[in-house]
N, C-alpha and C positions, 0 to 999 in steps of 0.2 A: 504494500500500500504506500502510495506516495505521500510525502508531507505536503501540507497545504500552505499556500502563500497568498496573502491579500496584498494587492498593489494599491497604494494610494495614488493620487493624481500626478505626483512628481515623476513617477517612473515612466509612464507613457509620454508625458510632456518632455522629459529630458531626452527620450529616445529620438524625438524629432527636433529638438532644439538645435540652434546653430550658433549660439553665443560663444565667442572665443574664451570668455572668462570662466566658463564651466566646461570647456572642451574635455577635460579628463573625466568628468562625471558622465558626460554624454558617451564617451568611448567605453567606460566601464558598464554603463547601462546596456549598450548594444552588445558588448561582449557577453554579459550575463544572459541577455535574452537569447542570443544565438547558441551559447554553449550550455546553459544551465536550465533555462525555463522548462524544457521538456521533461526534466527530472522531477518536477513538482506539479501538483494540481493547483492551478492559479485561479483566483477569484477577484472580482471587484464588486462594488455596490453601485446602486443608482446614484449615490452621492459622488462617486468618482466620475460617472458619466455626466452628471449635471455640472460639476466643477469644470470639467474639460470642455463641455459644450458651451458654457457661458463665459469661459475665459477668453482672453485676447491673445490667441496663439497664431503665429504666422502660418503654420501648417495644420490648422485645426481639422480640416477634412481628413487628412492622413492620420491624425491622432485618433479621431472618432472611428475611422475604419479599423485602425489597429486594435482598439479595445472591443470592437463589435462582436468578436467571437469568444471573448472571455466570459465565462459564466458569471451571472449576477447573483449575489446572495440576496434572498428575499428580505424585504423590509418586514420587521417584526415590531409590534407595539412596544416591546421591552427595550428596543434600541433607543427610542426617544427618552425613556426614563433613565437609561444608563448614561446617556449624554448629559442629561440634567444633573445627575449625581456626580459625574466627572467635573462639571463646571462648578457646582456648589462645593466640591471638595478640592478645588484649585488644581486639578490635573491639567486643565487647559483654561486659558482665559475665555471669557464669554465672547470675545471678539474673534475667537478661532474655533467656532463650532465645528467646522469641517474636519479639523484634526481630531476632535473628540468623537465625531461620527465614525471616522475611519477606525479609531481604536475600539469603539463600541462594537462595530461589526466584527472585527477580528477577534475580539474577546468573546462575544456572545456565541459566535459560530466555532469556537475552539480551534482557531487557525494557528498553525505553528509559528508562522512568520508574518509580520507586517513589514513589507518592504517599502522603503521611503528614502528620499534624499532630504527630508525635513529633519535636520539635526538640532533645531532649536526647540521644537515642541514634541517631537516623537522619538527619534533615534538619539536619545540623550541620556547618558549614564546617570546624570544627576536626577533624572525623573523616574528612573526604573523602579526603585524601591517604593516610592510613593504610589506608582501605578499598581504594583503588586499588592500593596496594602489595601488600596481601594477596591481592586478587583476581588481580593480575598473577602472583603466585607460583602461584596455582591455575589459571592459564590461563583465567580467567573475565573477561567484560566487567563493567564497573561501571555500574549504572544511575545516571541522574541522580536523586538522592534529594531530593525537593522537596515543598513544600506546594502545595495547589491554587492559592494566590495566584500562584505562579510559572508556572502552566501555562495561562494564558489566551493566546489568539492575538490579535495586533494587528488592529484593525479595518482593513479595506482601503480605507476611504473617505479 
């Protein structure tokens, strides 16, 4: 059985990004996708689709096409309550509801990894323990919140 990965919006947007300032992240994203993605069951939520669809991206049509075949996790009423609990317990600021939504989906659906380039509010070691405590109070598992750089498998040679 493959491990499950939830992609937040940063992964598909970086895949198609062309900014020189993040070229290394773009390269790692493409390398992970071509070499590793097939090793996992990959999911997104409608929140990812909405963020990407409403965002101002140069290659938006390509991004939307890219995610169109990735299975969507169904919206569950509990997700909204989890998001509210995250915000009221300072997991995420209220201005960053999208980040809380991604974490709520990955936690609620017992996803192994939440893959993101958001190192301020998601893939941040300083937040990990707090997220684990809050998810523990909610009876939820906590996904490993990591960047693509951390999800390459070792060569077996």
